[in-house]
Structure formats: C-alpha cells, structure tokens
Residue frames relative to the residue before (quaternion, step in Angstrom):
aa qw qx qy qz dx dy dz
M 1.0000 0.0000 0.0000 0.0000 0.00 0.00 0.00
G 0.4150 -0.7334 0.4998 0.2004 3.54 -0.92 1.09
I 0.7015 -0.4461 0.3538 0.4287 3.52 -1.42 0.19
M 0.6783 0.5032 -0.2944 0.4473 3.60 0.91 -0.96
E 0.6432 0.5097 -0.3211 0.4727 3.59 1.02 -0.74
R 0.6402 0.4871 -0.3296 0.4942 3.60 1.03 -0.68
K 0.6045 0.5529 -0.3447 0.4583 3.62 1.06 -0.74
L 0.6317 0.5293 -0.3160 0.4701 3.58 1.01 -0.88
L 0.6532 0.5120 -0.3025 0.4688 3.59 0.94 -0.85
D 0.6432 0.5159 -0.3136 0.4708 3.58 1.03 -0.95
L 0.6875 0.4685 -0.2656 0.4871 3.61 1.10 -0.68
G 0.4794 -0.6912 0.4238 0.3360 3.51 1.22 -0.09
I 0.4884 0.6574 -0.4062 0.4054 3.53 1.33 0.57
D 0.1316 -0.7832 0.6074 0.0159 3.52 -0.76 1.14
L 0.3185 -0.7501 0.5416 0.2066 3.62 -0.53 1.12
P 0.4041 -0.6766 0.5480 0.2806 3.59 -1.04 0.76
N 0.6381 -0.4645 0.4171 0.4507 3.57 -1.28 0.08
P 0.5499 -0.5983 0.4381 0.3843 3.66 -0.92 0.67
P 0.4572 -0.6634 0.5124 0.2972 3.57 -0.98 0.82
K 0.4176 -0.6722 0.5488 0.2694 3.56 -1.13 0.69
P 0.5791 -0.5888 0.4391 0.3539 3.59 -1.07 0.70
S 0.2963 -0.7462 0.5765 0.1518 3.60 -0.98 0.87
G 0.7549 0.2501 -0.1707 0.5818 3.64 1.24 0.34
V 0.6372 -0.5169 0.4045 0.4040 3.53 -1.23 -0.30
Y 0.4651 0.6168 -0.4841 0.4110 3.63 0.11 1.33
L 0.4891 -0.6176 0.5282 0.3169 3.49 -1.42 0.27
P 0.5189 -0.6292 0.4726 0.3340 3.61 -1.03 0.65
A 0.7803 -0.0555 0.0691 0.6191 3.61 1.06 -0.80
T 0.0469 -0.7656 0.6412 0.0210 3.53 -1.30 0.59
T 0.2828 -0.7444 0.5812 0.1675 3.56 -1.12 0.80
V 0.0168 -0.7498 0.6612 -0.0191 3.44 -1.14 0.87
G 0.7979 -0.0494 -0.0249 0.6003 3.54 -0.31 1.27
N 0.7615 -0.3226 0.2616 0.4977 3.55 -0.79 -1.07
L 0.5954 0.5390 -0.3648 0.4711 3.57 1.27 0.47
V 0.1648 -0.7416 0.6395 0.1179 3.53 -1.25 0.63
Y 0.1528 -0.7610 0.6279 0.0569 3.50 -0.89 1.06
T 0.1954 -0.7550 0.6140 0.1212 3.59 -0.95 0.91
S 0.4771 -0.5775 0.5781 0.3234 3.46 -1.44 0.38
G 0.6398 -0.5448 0.3874 0.3791 3.45 -1.31 0.29
T 0.0098 0.7894 -0.6138 0.0097 3.57 -1.00 0.71
G 0.3200 -0.7577 0.5498 0.1454 3.50 -1.22 0.62
C 0.7276 -0.4350 0.3626 0.3872 3.49 -1.34 -0.76
K 0.3056 0.7390 -0.5287 0.2843 3.57 0.78 1.14
V 0.0294 -0.7588 0.6489 0.0475 3.49 -1.13 0.70
N 0.8278 -0.0436 -0.0298 0.5586 3.59 -0.72 1.13
G 0.7467 -0.4337 0.2077 0.4595 3.57 0.92 1.00
K 0.6739 0.5033 -0.2883 0.4576 3.53 1.22 -0.27
V 0.3851 -0.6947 0.5608 0.2337 3.66 -0.86 1.02
L 0.2448 -0.8132 0.5105 0.1350 3.58 -0.70 1.05
F 0.7341 0.1800 -0.1380 0.6401 3.54 1.31 -0.40
Q 0.0192 0.7820 -0.6229 0.0142 3.53 -1.11 0.84
G 0.6502 0.5221 -0.3878 0.3928 3.54 -1.16 0.58
Q 0.5860 -0.5694 0.4563 0.3524 3.53 -1.40 0.10
V 0.4437 -0.6496 0.5642 0.2508 3.47 -1.17 0.89
G 0.7565 0.2901 -0.2548 0.5279 3.59 -0.77 1.05
K 0.7272 0.3073 -0.2400 0.5649 3.56 1.31 0.07
E 0.8037 0.1631 -0.0579 0.5693 3.59 0.44 -1.20
L 0.7873 0.2724 -0.1156 0.5409 3.49 1.15 -0.65
S 0.4521 -0.6614 0.5195 0.2972 3.63 -1.10 0.61
I 0.6754 -0.4381 0.3951 0.4425 3.57 -1.31 0.07
E 0.6666 0.5271 -0.3022 0.4319 3.50 0.93 -0.97
E 0.6490 0.4942 -0.3140 0.4858 3.56 1.03 -0.79
G 0.6247 0.5302 -0.3308 0.4683 3.57 1.12 -0.67
Q 0.6359 0.5166 -0.3310 0.4682 3.55 1.07 -0.71
M 0.6109 0.5332 -0.3332 0.4810 3.64 1.11 -0.70
A 0.6454 0.5114 -0.3115 0.4743 3.55 0.99 -0.85
A 0.6526 0.4957 -0.3191 0.4760 3.60 0.97 -0.82
R 0.6570 0.5007 -0.3479 0.4434 3.58 0.93 -0.77
L 0.6277 0.5296 -0.3148 0.4758 3.60 1.12 -0.69
A 0.6096 0.5368 -0.3321 0.4796 3.57 1.00 -0.74
A 0.6669 0.5058 -0.2975 0.4591 3.51 1.00 -1.00
L 0.6158 0.5175 -0.3393 0.4877 3.63 1.02 -0.71
N 0.6315 0.5034 -0.3451 0.4783 3.63 0.97 -0.73
L 0.6633 0.4845 -0.3501 0.4502 3.56 0.85 -0.70
L 0.6394 0.5163 -0.3318 0.4631 3.58 1.00 -0.57
S 0.6336 0.4989 -0.3269 0.4927 3.51 1.05 -0.69
I 0.6319 0.5139 -0.3467 0.4652 3.61 0.99 -0.64
L 0.6611 0.4967 -0.2990 0.4762 3.55 0.98 -0.86
S 0.6316 0.5405 -0.3326 0.4453 3.57 0.97 -0.80
E 0.6721 0.4576 -0.2994 0.4993 3.56 0.92 -0.79
H 0.6491 0.5223 -0.3106 0.4576 3.66 0.87 -0.89
L 0.7940 0.3330 -0.1728 0.4784 3.65 0.80 -0.95
G 0.5084 -0.6432 0.4371 0.3698 3.55 1.14 -0.49
T 0.7513 -0.1082 0.0736 0.6469 3.51 1.31 -0.62
L 0.5072 -0.6362 0.4925 0.3090 3.58 -1.23 0.64
D 0.5073 0.6636 -0.4394 0.3305 3.60 1.19 -0.24
R 0.5800 0.5962 -0.3659 0.4174 3.61 1.26 -0.40
I 0.5843 0.5891 -0.3826 0.4063 3.66 1.20 -0.35
K 0.2539 -0.7530 0.5933 0.1289 3.62 -0.82 1.03
K 0.8059 -0.0715 0.1413 0.5705 3.58 0.84 -0.99
I 0.3312 -0.6434 0.6414 0.2548 3.51 -1.24 0.68
V 0.2712 -0.8044 0.5190 0.1000 3.59 -0.53 1.29
K 0.8227 -0.0725 0.1345 0.5475 3.57 0.62 -1.16
V 0.0759 -0.7676 0.6335 0.0608 3.52 -1.11 0.75
L 0.1457 -0.7764 0.6103 0.0591 3.55 -0.87 0.97
G 0.0068 0.8321 -0.5534 0.0354 3.58 -0.58 1.08
F 0.2068 -0.7533 0.6198 0.0744 3.50 -1.02 1.06
V 0.0947 -0.7774 0.6174 0.0744 3.61 -0.97 0.78
N 0.3584 -0.6950 0.5951 0.1853 3.54 -0.91 1.04
C 0.2378 0.7842 -0.5287 0.2213 3.57 -0.35 1.26
P 0.5885 -0.5786 0.4516 0.3389 3.51 -1.36 0.33
V 0.6397 -0.4776 0.4201 0.4315 3.52 -1.28 0.31
G 0.7729 0.3643 -0.2511 0.4548 3.56 -0.94 0.79
F 0.5539 0.5864 -0.3909 0.4433 3.60 1.28 -0.39
S 0.0059 -0.8364 0.5478 -0.0178 3.61 -0.74 0.90
E 0.5075 0.6643 -0.4023 0.3732 3.63 1.20 0.48
Q 0.1978 0.8279 -0.5070 0.1359 3.59 1.15 0.44
P 0.6536 0.5248 -0.3321 0.4325 3.60 0.90 -0.80
K 0.6162 0.5255 -0.3384 0.4792 3.59 1.04 -0.77
V 0.6369 0.5364 -0.3169 0.4541 3.67 0.93 -0.82
I 0.7253 0.4292 -0.2479 0.4778 3.60 0.77 -1.04
N 0.4833 0.6469 -0.4406 0.3921 3.58 1.16 -0.18
G 0.5370 0.6230 -0.3926 0.4116 3.60 1.18 -0.47
A 0.6920 0.4199 -0.2585 0.5273 3.56 1.11 -0.79
S 0.6678 0.5243 -0.3276 0.4146 3.65 0.76 -0.90
E 0.6455 0.5246 -0.3138 0.4578 3.58 0.99 -0.82
L 0.6363 0.5224 -0.3380 0.4560 3.55 1.06 -0.72
F 0.6570 0.5191 -0.3037 0.4545 3.57 0.94 -0.95
E 0.6737 0.4611 -0.3128 0.4854 3.61 0.99 -0.67
E 0.6043 0.5461 -0.3587 0.4560 3.58 1.06 -0.66
V 0.7226 0.4446 -0.2570 0.4627 3.58 0.84 -0.97
F 0.8206 0.3076 -0.0972 0.4717 3.59 0.80 -1.09
G 0.4006 -0.7255 0.4788 0.2897 3.53 1.18 -0.16
D 0.8299 -0.1052 0.0967 0.5393 3.61 -0.95 -0.81
Q 0.6575 0.5135 -0.3111 0.4552 3.61 1.02 -0.77
G 0.6311 0.5363 -0.3208 0.4596 3.57 1.29 -0.14
K 0.5216 0.6082 -0.4036 0.4418 3.52 1.43 -0.16
H 0.0072 -0.8475 0.5204 -0.1042 3.57 -0.65 1.13
T 0.5013 -0.5663 0.5250 0.3904 3.53 -1.33 0.12
R 0.0772 -0.8320 0.5477 -0.0419 3.58 -1.09 0.63
S 0.0847 -0.7301 0.6691 0.1104 3.43 -1.28 0.48
A 0.1412 -0.7762 0.6123 0.0515 3.50 -1.13 0.80
I 0.0001 -0.8591 0.5064 -0.0740 3.59 -0.19 1.25
G 0.3306 -0.7294 0.5644 0.2005 3.57 -1.01 0.79
T 0.0227 0.7701 -0.6373 0.0138 3.53 -1.13 0.72
N 0.5408 -0.6637 0.4191 0.3022 3.60 -1.17 0.50
A 0.8064 0.0640 -0.0442 0.5863 3.62 1.28 -0.22
L 0.0758 -0.7583 0.6437 0.0698 3.57 -1.23 0.63
P 0.6825 -0.4715 0.3436 0.4402 3.60 -1.18 0.32
H 0.8581 0.0983 -0.1086 0.4921 3.54 -1.14 0.82
N 0.5435 -0.6553 0.3617 0.3800 3.55 1.26 0.59
M 0.3081 0.7604 -0.5207 0.2362 3.59 1.12 0.53
P 0.5227 -0.6749 0.4283 0.2964 3.62 -1.14 0.64
V 0.7962 0.1688 -0.0323 0.5801 3.49 1.20 -0.73
E 0.0024 0.7565 -0.6524 -0.0453 3.52 -1.28 0.60
L 0.1050 -0.8198 0.5627 0.0176 3.59 -0.79 0.94
E 0.0299 0.7354 -0.6740 -0.0631 3.49 -1.34 0.40
M 0.1320 -0.8130 0.5651 0.0479 3.52 -1.21 0.45
I 0.2557 -0.6899 0.6493 0.1924 3.47 -1.49 0.22
V 0.0153 -0.7905 0.6121 0.0125 3.59 -0.90 0.88
E 0.3825 -0.6862 0.5761 0.2258 3.53 -1.25 0.68
L 0.3479 -0.7198 0.5685 0.1940 3.57 -1.06 0.83
N 0.5822 -0.5306 0.4984 0.3621 3.48 -1.41 0.44
E 0.5956 -0.5600 0.4340 0.3785 3.59 -1.18 0.49
L 0.6665 0.5110 -0.3194 0.4389 3.57 1.06 -0.67
A 0.5356 0.6661 -0.3969 0.3343 3.59 1.25 -0.36
C-alpha cells in the first residue's frame, strides 16, 4: 500500500472499484509524464447513484456529492492505471460537466465537490486548473461527468 492509499484510509476515504468503460475507449492513457482520463460519473459497481439535472431534480448539494463520487472514480481509475497514486506529482486540470436546465449557472459550485476532494487528498498538489460547463444531458442521465489530466513524478 502506497503513501497516498494510506492517506485515503486515514481520511476515511474508500475508493470504489474503477468503473468499466461504457463504450469503446480507454479509461486512462499516459503520454509522456501526463495521464489523461476519459470522462466518468457517479457509478458504483455499475449502478448510477445520482440521476437527473442539478437545479431541477437534484440540489446543488446532491450535485456536489455526485461530483465527489466521480472524483473518487477518477482516483480509482488512476490507481489501477498507475499501480499507486504515489506516482501523481500534480493534478493539472479538471474538466467538469453538469447536467442542468437552461438558466442554471451554479456549475462551479457543483464541481467544487470534486475540487475540494482533490485538495483534501493531495494538498497543494491537488490544486488545479478547471472548467465547469453546463449541458442539457449526460450519459445515463448522470448529473456530473469529470475528466482530468495529472502530471507524474519524474521517478514514475
């Protein structure tokens, strides 16, 4: 068990099993010292835990919980891809999509559910650039989809 995995345990965070792709794509790929993830949402063991539009069927707080779960899924994908989260030097970029009705403008608050988790786990190395974008639909009617880019340690 790596240092980051122990830190997750100390924080009381249990990573879910990495979600399986629901199409023809890789969950993560490494190019040089960067890892790019595909988009993922709030599924656990193949089951979508939150469904609907934030600002309509779901509150901002429920959207934040969905974003946090999507972030945990990204960490589980990275853990499987890299063998350990210790290889991550820096969270570089997070791209967040929020399933929401026309007129909803609180996407940044929703995606904070993911950003706060990354800072909690990685400290200053978890601070990242980010985009939070509203859309009228996401796969499986999920409220949030996230993808990210991480930089690897030189020793990786």
